[in-house]
N, C-alpha and C positions, 0 to 999 in steps of 0.2 A: 801763494795765496792758500794752498791747502793747509800748510802750516799755520797760518793766521786762524782759519776757519776751526781748526782742531783745538788750537789754544783756547779760541772763543768759547766754543762748546763746553771744553773741559772745565772753565771757571764759571759757567751759566747754571745756576741753581735750577731753573725751569728745564733747561736742556737735560740736565743729570737726572731729573726726577721722571721724565717723560720717555726715558730710554725703553726700547722694546722689551728688554728682560724684566721690567717692571709692569708690563700690560699682558692682558688675557691674550691668547691666540685668536687671529681675526676671524676664523670660520671659514666656511666655503664662500667662493667667489660667487657673485650674483651677476648675470649677464645684463648689459645695459640695452635698452630699447633701442631698436635702429629706427630713427626718425625718418619721414618722408621728405622733408625740406632741410635744407642748409639753415643754420641760424635758428631752427625753431625753438631750441632750448639753450640757453646759455647760462653758464656759471661762472662767476667771478669772485675772485678774493685777493686780498693782499697780505703778503708775508711780510712782516715789518720787524724792527728791532734787530736787523743784520748787522755785520761790521759794516763801518762807512766804506764806501769805495771812493776812488781818487776824485769822482765827480762830485762827491758828497751825497750820495744816495745810500739809503739804509733799508730800501724797501722793494719788494717786486710785485708787479701787478700780474696775477695769473689769471687767464681767460681760457675757458673750455667749452668748446663747441660740441 
């Protein structure tokens, strides 16, 4: 699978364009607020257009609490 991902990324124009060597340095890290309650703030995102899995999925749902 590692070889397949590397091959996909090497052929993907978007992946090649957004490589870290083409971006500004990120700067200093900012600490996150420690919230009082669980699930008080939830961030969700989809990562899509990945190589197809054996189950025919090409996306990942990312949830951060």
